[in-house]
N, C-alpha and C positions, 0 to 999 in steps of 0.2 A: 558564408560567408560576412567574414568582419569587417563592418563599414569604419569604424573610429573605436579608439581606446583610449582610455583617461584614468587618472587616479582621484578617488574622491577618501579622504579618512582614512587612508590606509588599504581600502579597497579596491580590487583593479575592478575597474567597469567597462564592459563590452556593449557594442551596439553590432547586431547583426541582421541579415537579411537572408532569404531563403537560397541555398545553392540549389535546391530539386524543385521545380513547379509543384504546385498541388495536383495537375492533372495528371504527373509523372508516378505521385508516390502509393499508388494503387500495387502497382509492380514491384513495389518494396515493402510493402503489407503483410507482416508475420515470417519474411525472411532477418538471417540474425544481420547483424552490423558490422560491416566490414571497416576493419584501421582505415583503409584510403577514403572511406567515408567521411573521416574526421580531421578537420584541419587543427582542431584545439583542445587539447584536455587541460581542465580546470584543476589545481594543486593548491591553491590560495583563496582566501577570502575574495568572493566576487559575485558580481551582480549583472545579469547578461539580459540586456531589451533587444527586443525582437520589432523589426518594421511594422507596425499596425495602422492602417489608416483611416481604423474607425477612432482611432484613440486622438484625443486631441492635441498630444504633443506629436503625434506621428510613432511613437514609440508604445511599447507595453511590457511589463516585464514576464520574461521567459524565464529564470530563475534565479533563486540567491540562496550563495552557497556560504558557511562561516564553520571553520576550523576547530576543532577542540573547544566544544563549548557543553558535553554532556558530562556529567558527573563519571566519574570511575566505579564507585559503589553501586548505584543505579541500575548502570552498563552492567557490572557483575549479576547482580540478583537479576536483572532480567534476561542475562544468556544462561545463566544455571538451571534456571525456573521452567525455560521453554524449548531449551534444545532439544532434548528427549521426544515430546511431543513434532517439534518443527520438522524432525528427520522423517516423519511418519511419509510415504508416498501416495501422491493422487493421480488421477488421468484426467482427473475435471478442468483443467486449466486451456487447455481445444486448442485452438490457433497460436494462442502466446507463449505454445511452446512448440510450433512449427507445424502442428499435425495441419491437414490439410480436410481429414475425415471427419464427419459428421456424426459418427460411432462416436461414443466413448470410449469403447473398450479397443477402438484403433489408435488411442491417444499416447506420448508415451508418457511413462509415470515421472512426477518432478515431484521436490519436496516444499510443495509450498502447500500454506494452512492458513486457516483463519480463527480468531479468537474475537471476543467480546460478541456482538450479534449481527446475526444475518437477515436478509428480508425472504428467503427461501428455504423450504423443507428439505433435509437431504433423501437422497431414495429410500434411504431403509426407513424412513419417519415416515414418508409417504407410503410406502406400503402397509407397514404398522397403523396407519388411521384408516387403511382400509379395510384390514384385517378387523380390526377394534371397532367397524360402525362408526368412528370419530370423524367429526369434523370442525375446525378452527375459524372464527371469524379473521382471522389474519395468518398470515404465514411467518412472520417476524419470528425470531430464535434466537434464545444465547445458543451459544458454540460447543461443541463437542467436550473443549479445553474450559470453558467456565463450569459444565455440569460436571466433569470430573475432576478436575483439578482445581476447588474453590480457593485454598488455601495458597497454590501457587499463582493463579490470577492476580489475588491480592499484590503478590512480591514483582508482579511486572509494572502495576500501576502509576509508581514512581517514576520509571524514565518516562510512560507516556506521557505524564502529566507535567514532565521537566519540558520535553517537547511540545506540548501545549503551550507553554509559556513563551518559547521562543520563538512559535508560532505566531501568539498574539504581537511579539515585539518587532518581529521582521516584516510582517504581513499583516499589520492592523487592518486594513480596509478587506481583507477577502477573511481574514479571521472571525471579524466584527460580524459577516454575515452568517458564515457558518455557526458560530457560538450563538446566535440568535436561532437557530431552528433548533442543534442541539439542547438547549436549556427548554424546549419545548414536547422532549420525552423524558421517558425513564428511561429507555433503552437505549442508552450512553454508558462510556468509559470515566465513572465517577463524574467527575466536576468538569469533563475536558469538553473542546469541540467535536470528539470523534464518536462514533458505533462500534468500529471495526476496526481490525487489525491485519494483514495479509503479513505470515513472512515466508521469506523463501531461504533456502539453504543451495547454494551452489548452482543456482538455477539463472542460465543465461537467456532471458526474454529475450522473444524475437519483436521486430519495430512493430507497436501498437499504441493506440490510444486508449487512456482508461474510459472503463463504461461501469455505469452504478452507482458512483461517487458523487458527491454533488458538484454543479459543475460552476457553481458561486465561489464553492472552497478553491481550495488550492494542495497541491500533493506536497506531502511530509515524508521523509526519507531518512532512516538513520541504517548505517550498518555496524555488524559487530565482528572483528577478527577471531578467527582462532586457528593461527599457523600462518605462514605466509604464503603470498602468490602472489602474482601479480597480473594487472588484467580487471575484468569486470565491471568497467568504466560504463557509468547513466549516460547516456548518449541520446542525443538528438540531430539525426544523421540528418532531416532537412538543412537543419541550419551549419551541420559542419562542427558542430559542441558536443564535449563530455565531460563529465565530471568525475574524479576520482576519491567517492567519499572513502574515510575510512573512519575508523573506531573514533567517537566521541563527537563527530561530526554532524552537523545539519544541513540538509538540501531539501530545501521548499521549489517546488519547480510546477510548471502548467503542465500536469498530463492528461490534457486533451491535444497536446502537439504531440507528433509520433515521436516516439521513445523506445528504446531498449538496450541491453548489455552487449559491450563486447566481452569477448571470450576470458573465462578464467583459469587460468594456467597454474595450477597447485605446484608445489613444491614436492608434495607428497600426498596419499590417498586420506590422510587424515586429517587434512584441509578444511576448512568450514567457513565458508561467508555467508553471514545472517543478515538478511536485508530485511528490515523492519517497516512496514508502507501505512501511514496511521490515516484515516478518512472517514469523511460522512456519506454512508449508502444513502442514497435520496430514498429509497423507498423504505427503508426502516422508519425515516423522520415521516418520511407521507401517510404511512401508515398505523401511528402509533402517535402523532403530534395531540398532544390534551388529554392522552394516556394517563392514568395515576400510577403510583408506583405500588398501590393495591391490585390495580388489574394488570402490571406487570407480574406481579409476582403469582397470582392465579393462574394465568397464561402459561407461564414456565412451568408452572406444578403442571397442568395438561399436560405438555411432551413430556414432561421427565416423568410421568405415570405411564404413559408408550413404554418404556425401557422394563419400569418395575412389573410390569403386567406382564410382560411377554417372559420375563425372565422366572415369575410367578408359573408361567403356565406350561415352562420347558421344565420343572421340577417335578 
């Protein structure tokens, strides 16, 4: 529900209130966003503020959207080096994929993957730990992409660093708090405020709130298009607002508000909409703050050795 609209320095500024009260949102949880629930789709530089009775101004930032900010080279390098990995499917996105089952094997398989560092071991890693009688002091780990494709991983970091610089420019207060935490752990992506990246390909997420990220931070979203499509807008159905994020754009948003995507309508089967979400995982920071790079290298080697010993055993 739009309360007021104005223009500031070439940016469209909106002030919104909830179309749907909080006590009704449980019925929308993990359902797909409908076009009828969205009053406004943003396609230009925009700021959106939500009614917030706890904020002295009466409003707080819901999202900040800027067009054509990321460099073409960094965007191209990121896509070319990650897309093969990003196309792998998983069933571990649970209710975000629309599943209501607690059994992971009943979930639909979607193209959603993680890069950087994570705070839980994979099921295979847990199994190998048991088989080899190993224990770890912490379950933080580098992701499979980091381990298997270190040279490709290096080619992804310029885009992540560029996004990080825009995060600092456009959301400085949130950035400062998140970057302060990131500096306390070696388990982060180069010199950024991020520990982790999630990639999604053609994935229409259901209505959800993000979990596992740092609640003092803000969501960072980038999209890279390969082929023509319509839809896929990132939406906040409770407020009736959506954003059409395209290649080169940056979206900063409050991921602890209900959000999801509209359907992606592809022109042909080869179309790929790659979304990139960068964030700091709270438990990565919590469990590794104060650790040294030497500790990280030793810890990562322990996990890598699980794989090497398993390969030796198979021979």
